[in-house]
C-alpha positions as CSV (number, residue, x, y, z in Angstrom):
1,X,49.7,-18.1,-23.7
2,X,48.1,-21.6,-23.8
3,X,47.2,-21.3,-20.1
4,X,45.3,-18.0,-20.8
5,X,43.4,-19.7,-23.6
6,X,42.5,-22.6,-21.3
7,X,41.4,-20.3,-18.6
8,X,39.3,-18.4,-21.1
9,X,37.6,-21.5,-22.3
10,X,36.9,-22.7,-18.8
11,X,35.4,-19.3,-17.8
12,X,33.3,-19.4,-21.0
13,X,32.0,-22.9,-20.1
14,X,31.3,-21.8,-16.6
15,X,29.3,-18.8,-17.9
16,X,27.3,-21.1,-20.1
17,X,26.5,-23.4,-17.2
18,X,25.4,-20.5,-15.0
19,X,23.1,-19.2,-17.8
20,X,21.5,-22.6,-18.3
21,X,21.0,-22.9,-14.5
22,X,19.2,-19.6,-14.3
23,X,17.1,-20.4,-17.4
24,X,15.9,-23.7,-15.9
25,X,15.3,-22.1,-12.5
26,X,13.3,-19.2,-14.0
27,X,11.2,-21.7,-16.0
28,X,10.3,-23.7,-12.9
29,X,9.6,-20.5,-11.0
30,X,7.2,-19.4,-13.8
31,X,4.9,-22.3,-13.0
32,X,5.4,-22.0,-9.2
33,X,4.3,-18.4,-8.8
34,X,2.0,-18.1,-5.8
35,X,-1.7,-17.5,-6.4
36,X,-3.3,-14.3,-5.1
37,X,-6.3,-14.9,-2.8
38,X,-8.6,-12.0,-2.4
39,X,-10.1,-11.5,1.1
40,X,-13.8,-11.2,1.5
41,X,-13.3,-7.4,2.0
42,X,-11.4,-7.2,-1.3
43,X,-14.1,-9.1,-3.1
44,X,-16.8,-6.9,-1.7
45,X,-14.9,-3.8,-2.9
46,X,-14.5,-5.3,-6.4
47,X,-18.2,-6.3,-6.6
48,X,-19.3,-2.9,-5.3
49,X,-17.1,-1.0,-7.8
50,X,-18.4,-3.2,-10.7
51,X,-15.7,-1.7,-12.9
52,X,-16.5,-4.1,-15.8
53,X,-20.2,-3.1,-15.4
54,X,-21.2,-6.7,-15.5
55,X,-24.0,-6.3,-13.0
56,X,-24.9,-2.8,-14.2
57,X,-25.5,-4.1,-17.7
58,X,-27.8,-7.0,-16.7
59,X,-31.3,-7.1,-18.2
60,X,-34.5,-7.3,-16.2
61,X,-34.6,-11.0,-17.1
62,X,-31.0,-11.5,-15.8
63,X,-32.0,-9.9,-12.5
64,X,-35.2,-12.0,-12.3
65,X,-33.3,-15.2,-12.9
66,X,-31.1,-14.2,-10.0
67,X,-34.2,-13.9,-7.7
68,X,-33.9,-10.1,-7.3
69,X,-36.0,-7.1,-8.3
70,X,-33.3,-4.6,-9.0
71,X,-29.6,-4.3,-10.0
72,X,-28.8,-2.7,-6.6
73,X,-30.5,-5.6,-4.8
74,X,-28.4,-8.1,-6.8
75,X,-25.2,-6.2,-6.2
76,X,-25.8,-6.3,-2.4
77,X,-26.7,-10.0,-2.7
78,X,-23.4,-10.6,-4.5
79,X,-21.4,-8.6,-2.0
80,X,-23.0,-10.5,1.0
81,X,-21.9,-13.8,-0.6
82,X,-18.2,-12.9,-0.4
83,X,-16.1,-15.3,1.7
84,X,-12.5,-15.8,2.9
85,X,-10.4,-18.8,1.7
86,X,-9.3,-21.2,4.4
87,X,-5.8,-22.8,4.4
88,X,-7.1,-26.1,3.1
89,X,-8.8,-24.4,0.1
90,X,-5.6,-22.4,-0.7
91,X,-3.5,-25.5,-0.5
92,X,-5.7,-27.4,-2.9
93,X,-5.8,-24.5,-5.3
94,X,-2.0,-24.1,-5.1
95,X,-1.5,-27.7,-6.0
96,X,-4.0,-27.8,-8.8
97,X,-2.9,-24.5,-10.2
98,X,0.6,-25.7,-10.8
99,X,-0.6,-28.6,-12.8
100,X,-3.1,-26.4,-14.7
101,X,-0.4,-23.8,-15.5
102,X,2.0,-26.4,-16.8
103,X,-0.7,-27.4,-19.3
104,X,-2.0,-23.9,-20.1
105,X,-0.1,-20.8,-18.9
106,X,-2.0,-17.6,-19.7
107,X,1.0,-15.5,-18.6
108,X,-0.9,-13.7,-15.9
109,X,-1.1,-13.8,-12.1
110,X,-3.8,-16.1,-11.0
111,X,-6.2,-14.3,-8.7
112,X,-9.1,-16.0,-6.9
113,X,-12.2,-14.8,-5.1
114,X,-14.4,-17.0,-3.0
115,X,-18.1,-16.5,-3.1
116,X,-21.2,-18.4,-2.0
117,X,-24.0,-19.7,-4.2
118,X,-26.1,-16.5,-3.9
119,X,-23.8,-14.9,-6.4
120,X,-24.2,-16.3,-9.9
121,X,-25.6,-19.5,-8.3
122,X,-22.0,-20.4,-7.4
123,X,-21.0,-21.0,-11.0
124,X,-17.3,-20.4,-11.7
125,X,-16.6,-17.4,-13.9
126,X,-14.1,-14.6,-14.5
127,X,-14.3,-10.9,-14.2
128,X,-11.3,-8.8,-15.3
129,X,-8.3,-10.9,-14.1
130,X,-10.1,-12.7,-11.3
131,X,-11.4,-16.2,-11.1
132,X,-14.5,-16.5,-9.0
133,X,-15.1,-19.9,-7.3
134,X,-17.5,-21.3,-4.7
135,X,-16.6,-23.8,-1.9
136,X,-18.6,-26.4,-3.8
137,X,-16.3,-26.0,-6.9
138,X,-13.1,-26.2,-4.8
139,X,-14.4,-29.5,-3.4
140,X,-14.3,-31.1,-6.9
141,X,-11.8,-33.9,-7.3
142,X,-8.4,-32.8,-8.4
143,X,-8.7,-33.7,-12.1
144,X,-12.0,-31.9,-12.5
145,X,-10.8,-28.8,-10.6
146,X,-7.7,-28.7,-12.8
147,X,-9.8,-28.9,-15.9
148,X,-12.0,-26.1,-14.6
149,X,-9.0,-23.9,-13.7
150,X,-7.7,-24.3,-17.3
151,X,-11.1,-23.4,-18.6
152,X,-11.3,-20.2,-16.6
153,X,-7.7,-19.2,-17.2
154,X,-8.5,-19.5,-21.0
155,X,-11.2,-16.9,-20.5
156,X,-8.7,-14.5,-18.8
157,X,-6.3,-15.0,-21.7
158,X,-9.1,-14.2,-24.2
159,X,-9.7,-11.0,-22.4
160,X,-6.1,-9.8,-22.7
161,X,-4.4,-11.8,-25.5
162,X,-6.3,-10.6,-28.5
163,X,-3.8,-11.8,-31.1
164,X,-4.2,-15.5,-30.1
165,X,-7.9,-15.0,-29.7
166,X,-8.3,-13.6,-33.2
167,X,-6.2,-16.3,-34.7
168,X,-8.6,-18.9,-33.1
169,X,-11.7,-17.1,-34.3
170,X,-10.4,-16.8,-37.9
171,X,-9.2,-20.4,-38.0
172,X,-12.6,-21.7,-37.0
173,X,-14.5,-19.2,-39.2
174,X,-16.4,-17.5,-36.4
175,X,-17.7,-14.1,-37.5
176,X,-19.5,-11.3,-35.6
177,X,-23.2,-11.3,-36.2
178,X,-24.4,-8.4,-34.0
179,X,-24.0,-6.9,-30.5
180,X,-25.3,-8.9,-27.6
181,X,-27.3,-6.0,-26.3
182,X,-29.5,-6.2,-29.4
183,X,-31.0,-9.5,-28.1
184,X,-33.3,-8.7,-25.1
185,X,-33.6,-12.2,-23.8
186,X,-29.9,-13.0,-23.9
187,X,-28.3,-14.5,-20.8
188,X,-25.5,-12.5,-19.2
189,X,-22.1,-14.2,-19.0
190,X,-19.1,-12.2,-17.7
191,X,-16.7,-14.5,-19.6
192,X,-17.8,-13.3,-23.0
193,X,-17.3,-10.1,-25.1
194,X,-20.0,-7.8,-26.3
195,X,-20.8,-9.7,-29.5
196,X,-23.0,-12.5,-30.8
197,X,-21.1,-14.7,-33.3
198,X,-22.1,-17.0,-36.2
199,X,-20.4,-20.3,-36.8
200,X,-19.1,-21.4,-40.2
201,X,-22.7,-22.6,-41.1
202,X,-24.1,-19.1,-40.5
203,X,-25.9,-20.2,-37.3
204,X,-25.9,-17.7,-34.4
205,X,-24.3,-18.8,-31.2
206,X,-26.4,-17.6,-28.3
207,X,-28.1,-18.6,-25.1
208,X,-31.5,-17.0,-24.5
209,X,-33.9,-17.3,-21.6
210,X,-37.0,-19.5,-22.1
211,X,-39.4,-16.8,-20.9
212,X,-39.5,-13.3,-19.3
213,X,-39.6,-15.1,-15.9
214,X,-36.7,-17.5,-15.9
215,X,-36.4,-19.8,-12.9
216,X,-32.6,-19.4,-12.8
217,X,-29.5,-18.7,-14.8
218,X,-29.8,-22.0,-16.7
219,X,-33.4,-21.7,-17.6
220,X,-32.5,-21.2,-21.2
221,X,-33.6,-22.4,-24.7
222,X,-31.4,-25.4,-25.6
223,X,-28.6,-24.4,-28.1
224,X,-25.5,-26.2,-29.2
225,X,-23.0,-23.4,-28.3
226,X,-23.2,-20.2,-26.4
227,X,-20.2,-18.4,-27.8
228,X,-16.8,-19.0,-29.5
229,X,-15.1,-18.1,-26.2
230,X,-16.8,-20.9,-24.4
231,X,-16.1,-23.4,-27.2
232,X,-12.4,-22.5,-27.1
233,X,-12.2,-22.8,-23.3
234,X,-14.0,-26.2,-23.3
235,X,-11.8,-27.5,-26.1
236,X,-8.5,-26.6,-24.3
237,X,-9.8,-28.0,-21.0
238,X,-11.1,-31.2,-22.5
239,X,-7.7,-31.7,-24.3
240,X,-6.1,-31.8,-20.8
241,X,-8.5,-34.5,-19.7
242,X,-8.1,-36.6,-22.9
243,X,-4.4,-36.3,-23.6
244,X,-2.5,-35.0,-20.6
245,X,-4.1,-36.4,-17.4
246,X,-1.8,-39.4,-17.1
247,X,1.3,-37.2,-17.3
248,X,0.4,-35.6,-13.9
249,X,-1.2,-38.6,-12.3
250,X,1.2,-39.0,-9.5
251,X,2.0,-35.4,-8.8
């Protein structure tokens, strides 16, 4: 009888060890998931479909700032800027993504598209669940690229994790002021929702073009903050630089 009890205890302990092993392995795997890299053809298809209507909803001032005369012209310009990742770019993004995800994991697959500077002047941004980068951005040093990947992954989280987002908005006392489409001179930004917000002091957070003939995307009236989504993304990314960089220094 004692032998059966001993065998039972040993089997139970073995089961516990196996469970712990799989939990640890799954945790490591979570942060080692391969990135998805869209081909130029896949990026062209996405931009042409414009499912989020980002380009379709641009104002005449947005189009002018992008050196185009119509929405269709800019869409073609964007599509023609689509590129393929090379192995070196993928390797660098794989390395930096693991570090970024260990600091901030948005629980989604990380998808990347590569575009030239004719689309959104090469500025990094997100649309749906895709992070758009230019070769210039990928050439950043590792710490700056990791910071940027965290920033952009926060934007994707904001798009799909409304519970966490609303907790942040309420905590910092951001309230909706009006819809963005009520402000004719507002600068389009695909990382934001459809609203203009006020901060806790009742000041609207918005970036507007200086004139009806802006020289570029950044030809805007100076303002402290564009939107709570940007503040949140910058805060989390800056926290990595301030408090976490040394932890991953030798990875």
